[in-house]
N, C-alpha and C positions, 0 to 999 in steps of 0.2 A: 503492498498500500504506501508506502513511503517512497520507494523508488518510482512508482507510478505519478504519485503527487509532483516528484522532482521533475520528472519528465515532464507534467504538464508546465510548469513553470518555468521550463526553460523552452518549450516550444512557443509560450508566450513571447517571453522575449528573443527567438531567434525572428519569429512572426515580424517583430517589429524593428530588428535589424534588416531582415528581406526587404520592408517597404522603404527604407531607406536606401539600402542599394539597387533596387529595381530602379527607384525615381532618380538615379545618376547612370543611369543604361542611355539615355540620349547623349549626354556628357561624352561616355567612355566610345558611343560611335561616332562622334563629330572630330573628337581630341585625338589621334591617334601616334601619338610623336612617341616612338619606339627606335632608338640605337641600336641595333643589333650587336654592336662592338663594346655597350656599356651594358653594366647589370647594375640598374635602381631601381627606384619605385617610380612609375609611370609620372609623367610630368603633369598628366590632366588631375591627378589624386591632391598635387598641391594648390591648383588653378581651383578645382571644386571639390573641396576636403570633404570623406564622408564622415559625419558626426556618431561614429563606433555608440551602441551603447556599452555602459560600463556596469558590468554585474559584480558580484559578490564572488569569491574564487567557489567552485563546489566541487563535491566528489561524483565521478559517474563510476560506477558498480556496476558491471555485465558481466555474469557466470562468474559471480566473485570474485571478479579482478578490478582494480583500481586504476582510472586514468582521472588526471587533475585536471578540472578545467578553470581557468584563469578568468576568461573572459573574452572579448573578441578585439583584437587586433589587425593587424595588417601585414599578418605572415611574417617569415623571417625568424625564428624564434634562436635566438643563442644564450644561454648557460654557463653559470660557475658555481662551485662549490668552495666555501672557506676551506682551507686544509687544516686549521685550527678548530674548527667547530661543523663536524660532518653533516650537521643537520640544518646549515646555513645555507641557502641555495640562492643564486637571482636569476632572473631570466629575462630578457627586454626583446622585445617583437616590434616590429614596423607599425609606427616610425618611431613612436617612443614611448612605445606600451609596456613601462618596466613594472617587474614583479619582485617581489620578495619573502621568504618566508624564514622564521628563525626554529620550528620545531619541525621542517620536513614534512609539515602536511597543510595549513591554513596558509595561504597567500594574500596578502595587501599590496595595492597599486602603491608607485612613487613615482618620482620624479624629480632630475636634477634642476636646480635655476640655472640653465643655458646660456641666459643672456639675450638667445635671437633663437629664430626660428631653425629648428633642424631637418635633415633628408632623410635620415634613415639609413638602414644599413647597420642595424647595432651589433656591437662584439662587447663582449665581457673578459674580466680577466680579475684572478687574486694575486696578490704577492705572500711572500713566506711571513709575513707578518698579520695576514688578514684584513689588509686592505683592499677594499674593492674599486676596478677601473671599468668603468663604461664608456662606452666609446661611440660617437656618432656622427654623421655628417653633416656638414651647416654650409653655410653661404650659397647655395642653391647649386652645384655643391662647388667649394674651393676649397675645402679640407675638412679636417676632423679634429672634433672637441673630445675632451675627456674630461669626465667626472669623480671625483675621488670619494668616496665613502668610508669611514670607520667603523659604522655597525651596520653593515650587511644593508646599505641602501635605504635606511629610515631616514638620515640625513646625512648632508654632502658636505666635506670639508671646504672643497672651490670646484672650478672649472675652467680648464687650461685647452689653447688651441695646441694640437700636437703634431699635427703634417698635414701640408699641402698635399692637394692631389684633384681630381674629378673623378675617381669611380673608385669604388671596391677595395674597402681596407680592412685589416684584419688585427690582430693583437694577442700578443704573449705575455707574461710577467715571470719574473723568476723565482719558483719557490724555495729554493734550495738555500742553503745555507753556508753556499760556495761565495769567491771574491765579488761575482757579481750581485749577490742579493739583494731581491728587491729591485731591481734594472725591469723596465717596462718597455717593451719594443712593440712598432706598429708598421705597417705596411701600408701604401695607397699607389696606385695608379696614376703620373704624373704626365707634364706635357712632356718628358723627353727619354719617357721609361718608369720605372720604379722607385716609389721614393723610401726610406729606410729611415724612421727615427727612435731618438730612445730617449728614456728618462732615468736621470742614475738618481734622483731625489724623490722617488715614490712619487714621480706624476706633477710637482711643483715648477719644474722645467723641463724643456723638451729640444732635442736638439735634431737634426736633419744631418745625419752621418754619411749618409751612403746614396746614390741614384745609378742606377742599375741599367741601361739600353735594354734589355731582352724581354723587359716587361711591355705588353702590349695588347693583352686580352684580358678580361676580369681572374682576377683568381690568384694574386699573389697573395702568401700567406707566410708564416714566422713559428717557430717553435724552438722550445730550449731542452738540452740535454746535456748529458755529462762530458768530459773530454778527460778521459781515460779515469784516474783517481780522483779528478777534480769536479765537484759538482756544478751544475750550471756553467760551465768552462768553455761550452760550444752552443752559437745562435746559429741555427737555422734559416735559410729562406730559399724558396723555390719561386720561380717565376712563370708566366704563362704568356706563352708567345706563340707566332707562327699563325698558320690557318686556322682560320676558326673551326675544321672540322678535321684539321691534321697540326693540336697544338702540340708545340717542344713545351715540355718543364726544364725547366735550369736550374740546377741546383748549388747553392754556395753553401760558406761556411766562414763564421767567425770564432776567433779564441780571443778574444780581448772585450768581451760585452759587448761587441754591435759595433765597435769602433771603427773597424775594415774587415772586408769581406776576399775570400779568395773563392776562386771557380773549382767545383767539382765534376760535374759532368751536364750536358744535356739529354733528354731521353723524351723519345715519340712512342709513348706506350697507347695514347689515348686516339680513337677516333670520333666518329659519328655516335652519338647518345640520342638511339630512335631516329627520328626524320627531322629532314632538314625542309623549315617551312620560313619564309624570309630573310633566310642566311642566320636562321638561330636554330639550335636544336630544340627537339619537341618530342614530347610523349602526350599522346592523347590530346593535343592542344596545348599543352601545359609547358612552357618555356624552362629549359634546364641547360647546364653546362658538366662541363667533366672537370667541376674544381680539381686542383691537385693538394688533396687534404694531407698534412703531414704532421708527425707527431714523433717524440722522441722518448726511450725507456731510461726513465731517472732514476729508477729503484736499483738496490744493491742484489740484482737476481742475476740469474744466469744473461739473460740478453741484456745487459747493463748498457748503454751506449748505441742500441739500435736503433735507427732510423724509419719509421712506417711512412708507405706512402699508401693512400687507397682513393679512388676516384671511379666512374662510372664509364661504361664504353660499351657499343653493341658487341654482341657475339652472335652471329660471324660476325664480321667485320661489312662495313658499309651501310648506307644511307635504306631507313628505310626497316630495316630489322631492330630487333629486341634487345634494351640494354643488360649489363650484369655489372654486379660490384666487384673489383680485382683490387687485389692488395699486391706491394712487393714492400722489401726490407732491404737494407744497405747495412752493412757492418764498418765501413771504412767512410763515414760521413757523405757520404751521396757518390760516390765516386764509380761503384761497382755495385748493381743491381740483383736480387732474385730473381727468378722466373715469376711470371704473374700468378697469381692463387687468386680462385675465385672464392668471393665470401660468401655468395647467398648457395645455399645447398639445396634439398629437394628434388622432385622427379621433376625432368625436361626445363631445368629453368633454362634455356634459351627460348620457353614457349610465351613466357609472360616477361614484364617488364620489372627490373630491378634498376633505379637510379636515386638521385638526391643523396648520396653517402653524408654522414660526419663522424668522425673517430674522436680518441681521447684514449691517451695510454697513463693509466694509473698510474703515478709516481711512486707508492710503496710495494703494487705487487708488479706492476711491468704488463697485467693485462692488458692489451688492446682492445679497446669496444668499438664497435660498428654498430650505425643505424642507418636505416634506408626506405625510400618509398618501395612497394613490392605489391606487385596485382597476381599473385598466382593464385590465390581465391577468387580471382572474376574469370569465368568461362570467356568473356568477353573481351577481356583487358582494359575496362573500361573503370574500374575503379581499383582502389589499393587501400593497404593499410600499411602502417608503422612497424618493421621487422628490427630486429636487432640480433648481435652475437659477440661474442668474444673469443678470444686467442689467448691461452694462458702459454705456450711456448713459442712467443716472439713470431707470431704473424705465419710459422708452419702448415698452421692447421685451425681450423675456428671448429665452434661448440655448433649442434645445432640449430637453426635459425628458430628463433621465436616472436610470434607477433606480440606486440604492445601494446597495440592501441586496439582497444576492444567493441570498436565500431568498422565499420569498411565508411571510405568516402570514394565518392563519384569524382573521378580525375579532373575531368574539363567541366571546373564549377563556374557556370553561364550565371550565378545568382550571387558571389564572391564581389564582383566591385574590380577584378583584376585590369582586367583590359589588355588589348593586344591580341594580335596574331602571329606566335601563339600566346598564347593567357601569360600575363604575370600570376603567378601565384606562389610565389616565395622561392628566393634563388638558394636556400640554403637552409639548415635545420641545425641540431647541434646535439650534443650529448657529453657528460662527464662523470667522473666517480671520484668518490671518497675513502676509497683502501676498502669497501667491503661490497659497493653497488653501485651501480652508476644513477643517473638519470636523464632523459632524455628531453628534448623539449622541439616541439614541433608546432607547425601552422596545420590545422585540422577544417577538410571542407565536411564533415559529416551533417553540417544542420546548413549548409548551403550559406555560410557565411567563413570568415577566417577567423576560426576559433583558436585561441591561443591553449596547449595540451603540453601536460607534462607526463611523467610516467617512469617509477623504476623498474630495475633491472638490473639482474636479477631479480623474480620477486616470487611472493609467493599468495595464494587464493586463502581468503578466510568469509566464515560463513559461522554463524550461531545457529545452534539446536538446542531446543526450539526458539524460534522468535517471539514465543509466549509461553508465558509458564506461570501455574496456579501454585503458590507455595502457602500452606497453613505453618510450616514451624521450618522445614529445613527441605531442601531438593539441591540438584544439579543441573548445571546450564552446561553445557559445551560449547569451548571455541574449537571450529571446525577448519582445519587446514586441508582442504580437499585433493588441491594439484598445486604443483609450482613450475615456473618456469627458470630452469637450470639453476633454483636458488639450493645450496645446499650446506646452509649455516643455521645456527640457533632461531626458531620463532619462537618469542618469550611474550608472554601474554598477563596483562594485568588487568582487572575489571575494580569497576567501582558503582555501588548502588547512588541512585535517587537519595537526597538528606532527606528522611521523614519529620513530619512535624514533631512526633515524638516517639521516643523507642529508638532502635536501633537494628541496622543491619551489619552480619558477619561476614566478610566474603574469603573465603580458603583455598588452597588447592592442594587438595588431600594424594593428588600423584606428581606434584611439582609445576612449576609454572614455565618450564621448556620444554620443547618437542625439537628432532635433530632430524627423526626420520619422516618421511612424508609418501601418502596421505597418514594424518595422525590427529589426535584433539588433545584439550586441556582441558581436566574436570574442574568444575568453577562452580564449588559449593558455597550455597546463599542459606544464612540462619537466621530466622526473623528473631526479634526479641521485643515483645509489648510495642511493635509497628500498627499501627489505625490501617483499617481495611483499605482498598483502593489500589490502585495501578500506579508501579513505580518503574522507572528505566535503569535498565543495567547498560553502562556502557563499556565494550573490551576494548582493548588497543591491543596489538598485535605488533611488532616491532623486531627488526635485528640488532644484535649485541651492539652496535655503534648507535641504537635508535631511527638506524634508513633499513629495509622500508619501514616505512610505517602504516598502519591503519586503525580505523575504527569500526565497530559494528555495535548494532544496540538492540537489545530485546525489553520486549516487555514483559513483567514481573507482577502477577498479583496478588495480594495480599488475601488470603481467604480467612472465614474464622476456622479455627480446628475443630474435628468431628466430634462427637461426645463422644464419651469412653465407652468402649465394650465391655460385657460383663465377661466377667473370667472363673467360671465356676462350672460345674456338672453336678445336678440335682439327683440324689440317690433314687430308687422307688420306693423305700419306706418311705422319704418325705413328701413324694410326689401322692403315694397314700394317705 
């Protein structure tokens, strides 16, 4: 009943947004300013901005798995996690749809005092001290500003101009305790190639230290890795150049905190992603591009220092075929690379679309997390879900793919308001991890708009049995984990009863509070002591050892009268006579 009520409220809000979006359709049709060499929010958006409905974050539970609906923005989610506080996440979506959570569950909106209008392509990062950096293009577009926060985005320390350029920025921070600890790095396409800037004082000042001519297509990326035993000693940059459908990824490395760079190699790994439409890559009329996503292994594990590359490209190669997700790794800073490894598994991967990947390499475990859009569950390939996997052996193999969005979405979202042919529906998404699990962020079209979503991975499902229970004195409710998505850690449960007007409830766990093998359940014993008759809410929290993933469920407990005592004797025949 609660889920049905939530769905009703959501549909009402969605209808409001759909009306607003449809009202802009004439504008979208008339203003088609789309430069295929730029990946920006469509210009019509700023000329006739959509006043999206702002709603409180909500948990969408389907088949006992949770997705977190943050509201409606304009796609392109990017998220980060505080390395000092594993439950503190920050996620930003176009154009300035920023959200933060301190408990990993409840999200609040926030926005820095930019001092001017901003143009989107949000990216985020945390440094080793737990300071948050949120970057956004500005000036329509002349560069990027970076806002810094010391409390996970609740308030903002300052905003600074970080870099100049006209398209597609990226951001990374040194989270180590090495010689360049807390340095922050950003890249952006500029007038004569690609610009690289750094801050050595935690975002207060920025200096452009390098411009590289090999950058010409959107997709210049930066990542931090170790240099042998030196934590944070390598800063990697990959540029994207050449032809739109035959891009060249050129790799560079800095060993002095981004002061100077050396050339490592140029690679032609990617080709078409889907179909060429108006000189853009297109999947079912959604524009996309083979961005060269890079991440380095900063852990102390067996693959420390390994540089990872992930992108989308058609298999078989060529215009009009269907894309897959590919991974390579390098153990010499990008000079030589492993053969391509297909990340998406399953039967007949060439028969469906897999595109728009995002990656993160966990700095504690070295696990490489990847998420992407995937149409494998759509016989007609016109709908998709978000899938994810990870590698715990340095990118040599990947775990069985898991669907993490709990509802499908039509790819070509005509009511979303993106505009263009192929249609703008966000050029990237994001994934980040905190040592135990990852959290993905993406723009979701399930409601016919640009809904902002996050979800945990690996994850476990939760349900309460029974959902309603009558108790006179003492009885048991069960927290059940009916399934998992590659989750193999502890699931820890705690329960609280609604405070009664008098008397008290006692909650205990006769078999313990946690489980480690699945499926399984935790028994929650509820004892009633002089509580007035009536209905009370039992709230159950399930979480991992570091507080993530985190899920809440509720059950109704009705306190009923104690039954009358039963006679406990046997009458003799003599007494009867």
